[in-house]
C-alpha positions in Angstrom: 39.1 -18.6 12.2 35.3 -18.7 12.1 35.2 -19.6 15.8 36.9 -16.4 16.8 34.9 -14.1 18.9 36.0 -11.0 17.0 35.6 -11.6 13.2 38.3 -10.9 10.7 38.5 -7.3 9.7 37.2 -5.9 13.0 39.9 -4.5 15.4 39.9 -5.1 19.1 38.3 -2.2 21.0 39.7 -0.8 24.3 43.2 -0.1 25.4 45.5 -3.1 25.0 46.9 -4.7 28.1 50.0 -5.9 26.2 51.2 -5.9 22.6 54.3 -6.8 20.7 56.0 -8.8 18.0 55.9 -12.6 18.3 56.3 -15.6 16.0 53.2 -17.7 15.3 53.2 -21.2 13.7 51.3 -21.1 10.4 51.9 -24.4 8.6 54.7 -26.9 7.7 55.7 -24.9 4.5 56.1 -21.5 6.1 56.7 -22.5 9.7 56.8 -19.7 12.2 55.9 -16.2 10.9 56.4 -12.9 12.6 53.1 -11.4 13.7 51.9 -8.4 15.8 50.0 -9.6 18.8 47.6 -7.5 21.0 46.1 -8.7 24.3 42.9 -6.8 25.3 39.7 -7.5 27.2 40.5 -11.2 27.6 41.1 -11.7 23.9 44.5 -12.3 22.1 44.5 -11.1 18.5 47.2 -11.0 15.9 47.9 -9.0 12.7 50.5 -9.1 10.0 51.7 -5.6 11.0 50.6 -2.7 13.1 48.8 -0.9 10.3 46.3 -3.8 10.0 45.0 -3.0 13.5 42.7 -0.4 12.1 40.8 -2.7 9.7 41.9 -6.4 9.5 42.2 -8.9 12.3 43.9 -12.2 11.2 42.7 -14.2 14.2 41.5 -14.0 17.8 41.3 -16.5 20.6 39.3 -16.1 23.9 41.3 -16.7 27.1 38.1 -17.6 28.9 38.5 -21.3 29.6 41.7 -21.5 27.5 44.7 -23.6 28.5 48.1 -21.9 28.6 51.3 -23.9 28.8 54.9 -23.7 27.8 56.4 -26.0 25.3 60.1 -25.0 25.7 62.2 -22.1 26.8 60.8 -19.8 24.1 57.5 -21.4 22.9 54.1 -21.4 24.6 50.7 -22.8 23.4 47.2 -21.4 23.9 44.2 -23.7 23.3 40.5 -23.3 24.0 39.5 -27.0 23.9 40.5 -28.1 20.4 38.7 -25.7 18.1 41.6 -23.1 18.3 45.2 -23.5 19.1 48.0 -20.9 18.9 51.6 -22.0 18.9 53.6 -18.9 19.6 57.4 -18.4 20.0 59.1 -15.5 21.7 62.6 -14.1 21.1 63.9 -15.4 24.5 62.7 -17.0 27.7 62.3 -13.6 29.4 59.9 -12.4 26.8 58.0 -15.7 26.8 57.5 -15.5 30.6 56.4 -11.9 30.3 53.7 -12.8 27.9 52.6 -15.9 29.8 52.2 -13.9 33.0 50.1 -11.3 31.2 48.0 -14.0 29.6 47.3 -15.7 32.9 46.3 -12.3 34.5 44.0 -11.6 31.6 42.4 -15.0 31.8 41.7 -14.6 35.5 40.1 -11.2 34.8 37.9 -12.7 32.1 36.7 -15.5 34.4 35.8 -13.1 37.2 33.9 -10.9 34.7 32.0 -13.9 33.4 31.1 -15.0 37.0 29.9 -11.5 37.8 27.7 -11.4 34.6 26.2 -14.8 35.5 25.3 -13.5 39.0 23.6 -10.4 37.5 21.7 -12.5 35.1 20.1 -14.5 38.0 18.5 -11.3 39.4 14.8 -11.2 38.6 12.8 -8.6 36.7 11.7 -7.2 40.1 15.2 -6.1 40.8 15.4 -4.3 37.5 12.3 -2.3 38.4 14.0 -0.6 41.3 14.1 3.2 41.2 16.9 4.7 39.1 18.8 6.2 42.0 18.8 3.1 44.1 19.8 1.0 41.1 22.7 3.2 40.3 24.0 3.1 43.9 23.7 -0.7 44.0 25.6 -1.1 40.8 28.2 1.4 41.9 28.8 -0.4 45.2 28.9 -3.8 43.5 31.4 -2.4 40.9 33.6 -1.1 43.7 33.7 -4.5 45.5 34.4 -6.4 42.3 37.2 -4.0 41.2 38.9 -4.2 44.6 38.6 -7.9 44.6 40.1 -8.1 41.1 43.0 -5.9 42.1 43.6 -8.1 45.2 43.6 -11.2 43.0 46.2 -9.6 40.8 48.4 -9.0 43.8 48.1 -12.5 44.9 48.9 -13.9 41.5 52.0 -11.7 41.2 53.1 -12.7 44.6 52.9 -16.4 43.7 55.0 -15.7 40.6 57.6 -13.9 42.7 57.8 -16.8 45.1 58.1 -19.3 42.3 60.9 -17.4 40.5 62.6 -16.7 43.8 62.8 -20.4 44.6 64.3 -21.1 41.1 66.8 -18.3 41.6 67.9 -19.7 44.9 68.5 -23.1 43.4 70.5 -21.5 40.6 72.7 -19.7 43.1 73.4 -22.9 44.8 74.6 -24.4 41.5 77.1 -21.7 41.2 79.5 -23.7 43.3 80.0 -26.0 40.4 82.8 -25.0 37.9 81.6 -22.2 35.6 79.4 -23.1 32.7 76.1 -21.9 31.3 74.7 -21.5 34.9 75.9 -17.9 35.0 73.7 -17.0 32.0 70.8 -18.9 33.6 71.2 -17.0 36.9 71.1 -13.7 34.9 67.9 -14.7 33.1 66.3 -15.8 36.4 67.2 -12.5 38.0 65.6 -10.7 35.1 62.4 -12.8 35.4 62.4 -12.0 39.1 62.6 -8.3 38.4 59.8 -8.5 35.8 57.5 -10.2 38.3 58.3 -7.6 41.0 57.6 -4.8 38.6 54.3 -6.4 37.7 53.4 -6.7 41.4 54.3 -3.1 42.0 52.1 -2.0 39.1 49.2 -4.0 40.5 49.8 -2.4 43.9 49.7 1.0 42.3 46.4 0.2 40.5 45.0 -1.1 43.7 45.7 2.1 45.6 44.3 4.1 42.7 41.1 2.1 42.8 40.8 2.4 46.6 41.2 6.2 46.4 38.6 6.4 43.7 36.2 4.2 45.6 36.6 6.4 48.7 35.2 9.4 46.7 32.4 7.3 45.3 31.4 6.0 48.8 31.4 9.6 50.1 29.0 10.6 47.4 26.8 7.6 48.1 26.8 8.4 51.8 25.7 12.0 51.1 22.9 10.6 48.8 21.7 8.3 51.6 21.6 11.3 54.0 19.5 13.3 51.6 17.2 10.3 51.1 16.8 10.0 54.9 15.8 13.7 55.2 13.3 13.4 52.4 11.8 10.2 54.1 11.4 12.1 57.4 9.6 14.9 55.6 7.2 12.3 53.9 6.6 10.6 57.3 5.7 13.9 58.9 3.3 14.7 56.0 1.6 11.3 56.4 1.2 11.9 60.1 -0.5 15.2 59.5 -2.8 13.6 56.9 -3.6 10.7 59.2 -4.6 13.2 62.0 -6.9 15.1 59.6 -8.4 11.8 58.4 -9.2 10.7 62.0 -11.0 14.0 62.6 -13.0 13.5 59.4 -14.0 9.9 60.5 -15.0 11.2 63.9 -17.2 13.8 62.4 -18.9 11.3 60.1 -19.6 8.9 62.9 -21.7 11.6 64.7 -25.5 11.3 63.9 -26.9 13.9 61.5 -30.2 15.7 62.0 -31.1 15.3 58.4 -32.4 12.2 56.6 -30.6 9.8 54.4 -31.0 12.0 51.4 -29.3 15.0 53.0 -26.6 12.8 54.3 -25.8 11.4 50.9 -25.9 14.9 49.4 -22.9 15.9 51.6 -20.7 13.2 50.2 -18.2 14.8 47.8 -15.1 12.6 48.0 -14.0 10.2 45.4 -15.2 6.6 46.0 -11.7 5.3 45.2 -10.3 7.3 48.2 -13.1 6.6 50.6 -11.9 5.5 54.1 -13.5 2.6 55.9 -12.9 2.3 59.6 -11.9 -1.2 60.7 -14.7 -2.3 63.0 -14.2 -5.0 65.6 -16.9 -7.6 65.1 -16.3 -10.3 67.6 -13.9 -12.2 69.8 -13.5 -16.0 69.9 -11.0 -18.1 71.9 -10.1 -21.8 72.0 -8.5 -24.2 74.4 -5.0 -23.1 73.5 -5.7 -19.6 74.9 -5.5 -18.1 71.5 -7.8 -15.2 70.7 -9.0 -14.2 67.3 -10.1 -10.6 66.7 -12.3 -10.4 63.6 -12.3 -7.1 61.7 -13.9 -6.0 58.4 -11.5 -4.3 56.1 -12.4 -3.0 52.7 -10.6 -4.4 49.6 -10.6 -2.6 46.3 -10.2 -5.1 43.4 -10.1 -4.6 39.7 -12.5 -6.9 37.8 -10.8 -9.5 35.7 -10.5 -8.7 32.0 -12.0 -11.4 29.8 -10.0 -13.0 27.0 -9.8 -10.8 24.0 -10.6 -7.6 25.8 -8.1 -4.8 26.6 -5.8 -5.5 29.5 -5.6 -1.8 30.5 -6.4 -1.5 34.2 -8.3 1.8 33.6 -10.9 -0.1 31.7 -11.5 -2.7 34.4 -14.4 -2.1 36.8 -13.4 -1.3 40.3 -15.3 -3.2 42.9 -15.0 -2.5 46.7 -15.6 -5.6 48.8 -15.4 -6.2 52.5 -13.2 -9.1 53.5 -13.0 -10.4 57.1 -9.4 -10.6 58.4 -8.5 -12.3 61.6 -5.6 -11.3 63.9 -4.6 -14.2 66.1 -3.0 -13.7 69.4 -1.5 -16.3 71.8 -2.0 -16.4 75.6 0.9 -13.9 76.1 -0.8 -11.5 73.8 1.8 -11.7 71.0 0.4 -11.1 67.5 0.8 -14.2 65.3 -0.1 -12.4 62.1 -3.3 -11.7 60.2 -4.9 -14.5 58.2 -8.1 -14.8 56.3 -11.4 -15.8 58.0 -11.1 -19.2 56.4 -7.6 -19.7 57.9 -8.7 -18.3 61.2 -11.4 -20.9 61.5 -8.7 -23.4 62.2 -8.2 -21.8 65.6 -11.4 -23.6 66.7 -11.8 -26.1 63.8 -8.4 -27.9 63.2 -9.9 -30.4 60.8 -10.6 -28.0 57.9 -8.2 -27.0 55.2 -5.9 -24.1 56.2 -4.3 -21.2 54.3 -1.3 -19.2 55.6 0.6 -16.0 55.2 4.1 -16.5 53.9 5.8 -14.8 56.9 4.2 -16.9 59.5 5.2 -20.5 60.3 1.7 -22.1 59.8 0.3 -25.1 58.0 -0.7 -24.9 54.3 -3.0 -27.9 53.9 -4.6 -30.9 55.5 -3.4 -34.3 54.3 -4.8 -37.4 55.8 -5.7 -35.6 59.0 -2.3 -34.1 59.4 -1.5 -30.4 59.0 1.5 -29.7 56.7 3.3 -26.4 56.9 5.2 -24.6 54.1 8.2 -23.2 56.1 9.8 -23.0 59.5 10.5 -19.8 61.5 13.3 -17.6 60.1 16.8 -18.2 61.3 17.7 -15.6 63.9 20.6 -13.4 63.2 22.6 -14.2 66.3 26.3 -13.2 66.2 28.6 -16.1 67.0 30.9 -15.1 69.8 33.9 -17.3 70.2 34.7 -15.8 73.6 31.3 -16.8 74.9 31.9 -20.4 73.8 35.4 -20.4 75.3 34.4 -19.0 78.6 31.8 -21.7 79.1 34.4 -24.3 78.5 36.9 -23.2 81.2 37.5 -25.9 83.7 35.6 -28.6 81.8 36.8 -31.8 80.3 37.3 -31.8 76.6 34.6 -34.5 76.1 32.1 -32.4 78.0 32.5 -29.3 75.9 29.1 -28.9 74.0 28.9 -27.7 70.4 26.5 -24.7 70.4 23.4 -24.8 68.2 24.8 -21.9 66.2 26.5 -24.4 64.0 23.4 -26.6 63.6 20.1 -26.7 61.8 16.8 -27.6 63.6 16.8 -31.2 62.3 18.4 -34.4 63.7 20.5 -36.7 61.6 17.6 -39.2 61.6 15.5 -36.5 59.9 18.3 -35.6 57.5 18.5 -39.2 56.4 14.8 -39.2 55.8 15.3 -36.4 53.3 16.9 -39.0 51.0 13.4 -40.0 50.0 12.3 -36.5 48.8 12.5 -37.8 45.2 11.0 -41.2 45.9 9.1 -41.0 42.7 12.3 -42.2 41.0 12.0 -45.6 42.8 8.3 -45.7 41.9 9.3 -45.4 38.3 12.0 -48.0 38.7 9.5 -50.5 40.1 7.6 -50.4 36.8 10.6 -51.6 34.7 11.2 -55.3 34.0 14.6 -54.7 32.4 17.2 -54.8 35.2 19.5 -52.4 33.3 16.9 -49.7 33.0 15.7 -50.3 36.6 19.3 -50.0 37.8 19.8 -46.7 35.9 16.9 -45.2 37.8 18.1 -46.6 41.1 21.4 -44.8 40.3 19.5 -41.6 39.7 17.8 -42.0 43.0 21.1 -42.4 44.9 22.4 -39.2 43.2 19.3 -37.2 44.2 20.0 -37.7 47.9 22.9 -35.3 47.6 20.9 -32.4 46.1 20.4 -30.4 49.3 24.1 -30.6 50.3 25.0 -27.9 47.8 23.6 -25.2 50.0 23.0 -26.8 53.4 26.3 -26.4 55.3 24.9 -26.5 58.9 25.2 -29.8 60.7 22.1 -31.6 62.0 21.7 -32.6 65.7 23.5 -35.8 66.7 20.8 -38.3 67.8 20.8 -39.6 71.4 21.1 -43.3 71.9 17.6 -44.8 71.4 16.3 -41.7 69.6 13.8 -42.5 66.8 12.0 -40.8 64.0 9.0 -41.8 62.0 7.7 -40.2 58.8 4.5 -41.6 57.5 3.8 -40.0 54.1 2.1 -43.0 52.5 -1.1 -41.0 51.7 0.5 -38.2 49.8 4.0 -39.3 48.8 3.6 -43.1 48.8 6.1 -44.1 51.5 6.8 -44.3 55.2 10.0 -44.5 57.1 11.3 -45.5 60.6 14.8 -44.8 61.9 16.6 -45.3 65.1 20.0 -44.4 66.7 21.2 -48.0 67.4 24.8 -47.4 68.6 26.3 -44.6 70.6 29.9 -44.9 69.5 30.6 -44.9 66.7 27.3 -43.1 66.1 25.2 -45.4 63.9 21.7 -44.9 62.6 19.4 -47.6 61.0 16.7 -46.6 58.6 13.9 -48.7 57.0 11.6 -47.3 54.4 8.8 -48.9 52.3 7.0 -47.6 49.3 3.5 -48.2 48.1 4.8 -49.1 44.6 6.6 -52.2 46.0 10.1 -51.2 47.0 12.0 -51.3 50.3 15.1 -49.3 51.2 17.3 -50.0 54.2 20.4 -48.3 55.3 22.9 -48.5 58.2 24.7 -45.2 58.4 27.8 -44.1 60.4 30.7 -41.7 59.5 34.3 -41.2 60.2 35.6 -37.6 59.8 39.1 -36.1 59.5 39.9 -32.5 60.2 42.6 -31.4 57.7 43.1 -27.7 58.6 40.9 -25.8 56.2 38.5 -28.6 55.3 36.9 -31.7 56.8 36.4 -35.0 55.0 33.4 -37.1 55.9 33.7 -40.7 54.9 30.4 -42.6 55.5 30.5 -46.2 56.5 27.2 -47.2 55.0 25.3 -50.3 53.9 22.4 -49.5 51.7 20.0 -52.0 50.1 17.0 -51.5 47.8 14.6 -54.4 47.1 11.8 -54.5 44.6 9.2 -57.0 45.8 7.6 -57.6 42.5 10.7 -58.9 40.7 12.9 -59.8 43.7 15.7 -57.6 42.4 18.0 -56.4 45.2 20.7 -53.8 44.9 23.4 -52.7 47.4 25.7 -49.6 47.4 27.7 -47.3 49.7 27.7 -43.6 49.7 30.7 -41.4 48.5 32.9 -39.0 50.4 31.8 -35.5 51.4 34.2 -32.7 52.0 33.3 -29.4 53.7 35.7 -26.6 52.7 36.6 -23.3 54.4 36.2 -24.5 58.0 38.4 -21.8 59.5 38.2 -18.9 57.1 35.7 -18.2 54.2 32.3 -19.3 53.2 31.5 -22.9 53.8 30.8 -25.1 50.8 30.4 -28.8 50.2 31.7 -31.1 47.6 30.8 -34.8 47.0 33.4 -36.9 45.2 34.5 -40.5 44.7 33.3 -43.7 43.1 30.0 -45.6 43.8 29.2 -49.1 42.7 25.6 -50.2 42.8 25.6 -54.0 42.5 22.7 -56.4 41.8 22.7 -59.1 44.4 19.5 -61.1 43.9 16.8 -61.7 41.4 17.1 -61.1 37.6 19.3 -58.1 38.4 22.1 -60.3 39.9 25.4 -59.5 38.3 24.4 -56.1 37.0 26.6 -53.2 38.1 26.3 -49.5 37.9 29.6 -47.6 38.2 29.2 -43.9 39.1 31.9 -41.4 39.3 31.4 -38.2 41.2 34.1 -35.8 39.8 35.9 -33.8 42.5 36.0 -30.1 42.4 39.0 -28.9 40.3 39.9 -25.2 40.0 41.4 -25.5 36.6 38.9 -28.0 35.2 37.0 -27.2 32.0 34.1 -29.3 33.1 31.2 -27.9 35.0 31.6 -28.7 38.7 29.4 -31.2 40.6 29.3 -33.5 37.6 28.4 -37.2 37.8 28.9 -39.8 35.1 28.1 -43.5 35.1 27.6 -46.7 33.1 25.4 -49.7 33.7 26.9 -53.1 32.7 25.2 -56.4 32.5 26.7 -59.6 34.0 28.9 -60.0 31.0 30.4 -56.5 31.3 28.6 -55.1 28.3 27.4 -51.5 28.7 23.6 -51.3 28.6 22.9 -47.8 29.9 24.9 -44.6 30.4 24.2 -41.8 32.9 25.2 -38.2 33.1 24.3 -35.1 35.1 25.0 -33.1 38.2 24.3 -34.1 41.8 22.8 -30.8 42.6 20.4 -30.3 39.7 19.5 -33.2 37.3 20.4 -36.7 35.9 19.8 -38.1 32.4 20.0 -41.7 31.3 20.2 -43.2 27.8 20.3 -46.8 26.5 23.4 -48.0 24.7 22.7 -48.9 21.1 26.1 -50.3 20.2 29.5 -50.7 22.0 33.0 -51.6 21.2 34.4 -55.0 22.1 36.3 -53.6 25.2 33.3 -51.5 26.2 35.3 -48.3 26.3 33.3 -46.7 23.4 29.6 -46.8 22.8 26.7 -45.2 20.9 23.7 -44.2 22.9 20.1 -43.4 22.1 18.1 -40.4 23.3 18.8 -39.1 26.8 15.8 -39.0 29.1 15.6 -37.0 32.3 15.4 -39.4 35.2 15.6 -36.8 38.0 15.4 -33.0 38.2 15.7 -31.0 41.3 12.7 -29.0 42.4 13.6 -25.3 42.9 13.8 -24.2 46.5 11.2 -21.9 47.9 12.1 -18.3 47.0 12.9 -17.2 50.6 14.4 -20.5 51.9 17.7 -18.8 52.5 16.1 -17.1 55.5 15.2 -20.5 57.1 18.2 -22.7 56.8 17.8 -23.3 53.0 15.2 -26.0 53.8 13.1 -27.6 51.1 9.4 -28.1 51.5 9.9 -31.7 52.8 12.6 -30.6 55.2 10.3 -27.9 56.6 7.6 -30.5 57.3 9.9 -33.1 58.9 9.9 -31.5 62.4 6.3 -30.3 62.6 4.2 -31.5 65.5 2.4 -34.8 65.2 0.4 -36.8 67.7 0.8 -40.5 68.5 4.5 -40.8 67.8 6.9 -42.6 70.1 8.1 -40.7 73.1 11.7 -41.0 71.7 10.8 -39.3 68.4 13.1 -36.4 67.3 10.0 -34.1 67.1 9.9 -34.2 70.9 13.5 -33.3 71.5 13.3 -30.1 73.5 16.7 -28.5 72.4 15.9 -29.0 68.8 12.4 -27.5 69.2 13.7 -24.5 71.0 16.3 -23.8 68.3 13.5 -24.0 65.6 11.5 -21.4 67.6 14.5 -19.1 67.7 15.4 -19.5 71.4 19.0 -20.4 70.9 20.3 -19.7 74.4 17.6 -21.9 75.9 18.4 -24.5 73.3 22.1 -24.6 74.2 21.1 -25.1 77.9 18.7 -27.9 77.1 21.3 -29.5 74.8 23.8 -29.5 77.6 21.3 -31.1 80.0 20.4 -33.9 77.5 24.0 -34.7 76.8 24.8 -34.8 80.6 21.8 -37.0 81.2 23.1 -39.5 78.6 26.6 -39.5 80.1 25.2 -40.1 83.6 23.3 -43.1 82.4 26.4 -44.5 80.7 28.5 -44.0 83.8 25.8 -45.7 85.9 25.8 -48.7 83.6 29.6 -48.9 83.7 29.6 -48.8 87.5 26.9 -51.5 87.6 28.9 -53.7 85.2 32.0 -53.4 87.3 30.2 -54.1 90.5 28.6 -57.2 89.0 32.0 -58.4 87.7 33.5 -57.9 91.2 30.7 -59.9 92.8 30.8 -62.7 90.2 27.3 -62.0 88.9 26.1 -61.5 85.3 26.5 -58.1 84.0 23.4 -56.0 83.6 22.0 -55.9 80.0 23.2 -53.0 77.9 20.7 -50.9 75.9 19.6 -52.5 72.7 17.7 -51.1 69.7 14.0 -51.3 70.1 12.9 -51.4 66.5 15.9 -53.0 64.8 17.5 -56.4 65.6 21.2 -56.9 65.6 22.5 -59.7 63.3 26.0 -60.8 62.4 26.4 -61.1 58.6 29.3 -61.8 56.3 31.8 -64.7 56.1 32.9 -66.4 59.3 36.4 -64.9 59.0 35.0 -61.4 58.4 31.7 -60.9 60.2 30.2 -57.5 60.7 27.2 -56.2 62.7 24.0 -55.4 60.8 20.7 -54.0 62.1 17.5 -55.3 60.5 14.1 -53.9 61.0 11.9 -56.1 63.1 8.5 -54.9 61.7 7.0 -54.0 65.1 6.9 -50.2 65.1 3.7 -49.4 63.2 1.8 -52.1 65.0 2.9 -50.7 68.4 2.0 -47.2 67.2 -1.5 -48.4 66.3 -2.0 -49.7 69.8 0.1 -46.9 71.4 2.3 -49.4 73.3 5.4 -47.5 74.1 6.3 -49.2 77.4 9.7 -50.3 76.1 10.9 -46.9 75.0 13.8 -45.5 77.1 13.6 -42.1 78.9 16.1 -40.0 76.9 14.5 -36.6 76.9 
């Protein structure tokens, strides 16, 4: 029993949750032996007798992650994955069920305790440095919430057991109509089980009420503490106000000219230099064409000199240097303060071509790349409460198809921009382009397809649905090595076409549409996609389709996303023809021992022989390894060393305040000159939402949708009039940058949109005459 958490000879600490005599399987010679079992703190331990509890533990198994199942009416088995297995027999079915119920409850408590520990481990060292009183209050409040949640979970578990045994009891009572047999005994046993479950639920209710009463007292003490803190804070503020008033009087007196010379003036200085006050003096005012005014002020900055390597790091030994740094406060034409920035950053008010620095709380640019400003974040998401009544009252008297979905459920990006995020980890395709081995190249292509789902783990808001004819370009060839153009090519079903080319010699095209089904508490999104990757150097071409996405807790609870299903990436041309990568996205399973969001895969050559294997998680990282040897049927293989093909870049520390965007996502909707008039950056409702004007965004969104419906009705009316007059129907809107082609077999054709390679040339000449008026 070396794998036991509690070694032999050490008793279990804490009050036991359940204890009693049971029979444990030992070996084939002795069979089942009578042992004393104790369940405590998520651990099940056994002893030869009760006296051994003080000094010798014969074995212990942890219920965290263990599987508990019944073998027969009196026997149940506990296993933690193969290393430990307990075969235990009770005296009768009633005792067996009583122990199984207690074990399941203990297992649930252990899992919740482990999850709470993991959450606490993720808190940084800054949180640990909080003052003692505040830390104690936070831990107390968190403990109350966890305790109440645990008691509620116990109630729900017992309720499920009562319902289950009640159903069995009802079936047994129905069988009583048959001539008497052993059914009478069975009904009695079921009734006993039902009573045991009811008693367990009543005990859990009692514990829940006790915990609630205790938490009330703790919350009262916490409230009293907060009131005292508030009073102390008010006293501190009043004291600071008095000190500030005295300080202003001192500065006014100093600014008055003295009759004495410089020597006498210096002789009157008695204050410590470290506490010397410098008045912020206005130096100048400058303005630009955008009606923004920059007020330049000189503010003192005390800095400790840096300690050289090998010297003491004590701050008291460092030399204190007082410097004067110019800080610029920028105001727009309405006079609203846009935040203070350094003089170098403020120079961009009048010199937009220089490199720019920003403050983290202001949505500004961080650098200048190829003449384009790149920002590091978007404005914070406003905390607007979602009123269902305000949505419903705006829908009274309207047709169902005209009811708009408010922007409260969206994020300030369109679906075209969201699809462009697939290339955030384009360096994987850059690496794949270097490989001559099709199997290795396909392994990295598979890793790239998995990386496209990374942001879905914490991005639950829907993007804006593009209007027909809406486009989006993203030219990052200079810094990221790729550029992309996408267009909404079909109104219904909504279909997007995307074309992306990389500097390393790869091209990626995708035609994307979805079909969704609402199933009560969750929504399944099944994408109808056609994706192709071509490497120009070798001529290798791969095709694949995306997997199913499920959004849970639509009605009640916190939204979360799961990606699941099978994906086959097939080589269609070049030396890679016949190679296949089969990926399996494992669905979420509550009772699964595996870590959630897992992906596994294997890359087979044209003969079906495994060449590479893949493993990882679609929200964090993917590893690949070559296959060194495989069995004849390909089911078992030996691999070499695993290499990380993709690893997710950590999100910015405060991204939860701005829609959980990544750095690339924050830069997708930034202003850029020279784009097509149909570009998503110019969509007014999306821009208003990004700026926090959600009410105005909802009004603008309704206007755009009504404008699109009006154009469609006008086209339908013109078509009907032409048909009545026997004239040709007017042409329907067609994609501007993608050509429609019919591909597939004659018996099963389907429509495909291929890029016509005209956009970037038209952008160079600024020829946008063919663009529709959609905004």
